[in-house]
C-alpha positions, 0 to 999 in steps of 0.5 A: 891149757887154760880156758874159760870153757871146760868140756865133759865128753863120755865114752858112751851115751849115759856115761854120766856127762849130764850128771858131771856137768850139773855137779860142776855147775853147782860146785862152781856157783858155790865158789862164787863163779858166774858159770853157765852150761852149754851143749852144742848139739843135743838129740832128745825128746825131753825139752824145756821152754826158755826165758827167751821163748825158745826150746832146749834140751831138758838136761840143759834146763836143769844145769841152768838151775844148778847155775842159778840161771833161767834156761836160755836158748844159747845153752843148747843152740842145736836140738834134734827131736827124732820123729822117725827112725831116720829123721828129726825136727831140727831146732836152731837157737830155740826154734824149729826150722824143719824136718831133715833126714840124716844125710840132709842134716849132715849137709846142713852142719856147716850152718848149724856150726855157725849157730853153735859158735855164735851162742858159745861166744855170747855165753862167754861174753856174759859168764866167767866160765862155761861147762860144756856137755858133749853128745854120745861118744867122740869116737863115733867114726861115722859122725866125725866129719864136720862134728859139732858135738864133741871134738870138732867143737873142742878143737874149734874153740880150743878147750880142755876135755874131761872124759867120763866112763861108767864102770857100772856097765863093765869094761871101763878101761876098754872104754877109756883106752878104746876111745883114746885110740880112735881119736887123733893125736891133737884130740888125745892131747886135749883130754886132760883127765878121766872121771870114772862114774857109778863105782860100787864097792871097795876103792882099794880093789880098783886102785891097781887099775887106776895106777895102770891107766895113768901110767899107760895114758900119761893122764890123771884120774881126776876122781872116781864117783860112787854109785848114788842110790835114789839119785834123781836128775831129769833125764835127757832122753832115755826112760828110767831103767830102774822104774819097775816096782816090786810087788811088795813095795807097790802094795797099797800104792796108787797105781798109774800107768803110762804107755811108752809110745815109740816117739814119747816126748817129755816123759820127765812130766812124770818124774814127780809122780815116780818119786811120790811116796804114795804112787806106783807109776809104771811105764808100760811098753807097747809089747807088755800086757796092759795092767789094771790101774787107778789112772792112765796117762797118755803122754806127749808125742813127737809123732802123734798120728803114728803113735796113736796108730801104735796104741790102737794096734797094741790094744790100748784103745780098747783098754782105755774104754774098759778103764773108763767104763768102770770109773777109772780116770784118764789124763792126756798131756799135749800129744795125749790131749790131741789123741783124745779128740775126734780128728788129728789133721796134719795138712802141711806134713809137720810130723810126717806125710800130710793127712788126717787120722781119726782120734779116740773120739773121747772128747768133742774136739779136733786138732790141726798141726801148724808150722809155728810152735806154741812155746811158752812158760805159763801159770794159772789154776786148775779147774780142779780145786782151783789149785795153782799150777805152773808149767810150759807149752811145746806144741804145734797143734791148735785144738778146737771144739765144744769140749774146750767149753769145759777147760781143764786149766785157766791160765793168764793167757786164757783157758786150756784143755778140757774136763769131760762131762762125766769128770773121768777125763782131764786133757791139757797141753801143759807140761810139768803140771805135776811139779806144782805141789798144789796141782799134783795133790789136786790131780791125785785127789781127783783121780781117787787117791785118799789122804794125800801126802804133800810132795815138794818136787822142786825141793827134791831136785834141789837136794839132788843137785846139791848132792852131786855137787858134794861129790865134786868136793869129796871125790874129785881132784878139785885142784886139777879142776880149778887149774884147768879153769884158771881158778887156782886162786879160789879158796876151796 
């Protein structure tokens, strides 16, 4: 099968789909191929603003960077942002159309499918090759009907599929064989090979298993990717699993804590801080004891009132008051900004049932949620040291009040946020503000860190994208990949 589109599906969530798509995108770009990423349907609370003024999953934005492209809404035409355990905001081609529970969305899938196919068709008309990322597993029986995320999409456009599995989880052969057994014959035939991810150790000890797998399935193992220590690619949704720092390593570092809200969004905001050599950033579960810190950051939230209630119930409001009383610094980002005000109003039930909730009351302002989101990429300067900053806004709230007379950021479009009169609280709608080296340095200095080392987050991300692309060259059967994409004439 020859196709202009190649799809990567996984045996489980977090099997390595995003990583492999990112790696293939950069590798193909190195070959001079005009390539674009695509994910038909994504469920994630980490998102990015696109060049055409919409919203897509964060992982697809990184994959666009790997291709040398600006992120576009066609790269992720369906984005689901959970706001309850059984419901989500549905975003079609970059723009929210409303909230749906699982059953209503299941009934809506035929319309969503049209958006998926329209976006894919536009990409194929603009680029030579499309690398597609599936969602979850193609073998989720309860989600097979009207599927648009995995095999339903692959069968519709008739593209080949690579199946990736994570050996670090254990049971890799069972994952691969079990997935095949739960697919239809035509779907099994569509899988053209396997990639095994996160292998540690001596490959010769795995070889007998690889030989058996190829013999049993009649399908090739395209390659075995090693476990890459210290690799950082922005997460699609899940919080980092290796984020806890041991006491010895953390000694002497600037301590930052972030509460893990039930509906925390855009936690990728904190990646530059997690990677900063002078910072010990910890995500603190709401069931954990709240430790002492130099800086507390309240993150974004998809359900601000519900998450604020959780914060209060778990003692964070009291802890924040104590932290500020002793001169600690506090930052609120987006939903975190809204929590810091006097009231949060949701008269139209944008996030949940209509109503209002009293905020933490730390800043003289209040927020009203509105149906139309603010979606824009922005540039400007912090009110702290006039440091240059760039980032993006994704919020439904409109905030008003006297606190805004002391803005935190001056943007080209106007002022944003607030700095408290006592200079202890910094509040902004701006996501991604720590990605700017100057802004990150200024904010850490404001919060109390001395002798700050310059830290270029974008260079680190670029190096890691190249690192995973190097894995394609070194560990995968590139002849097989080029054949699947009808690129056999490319000189490697």
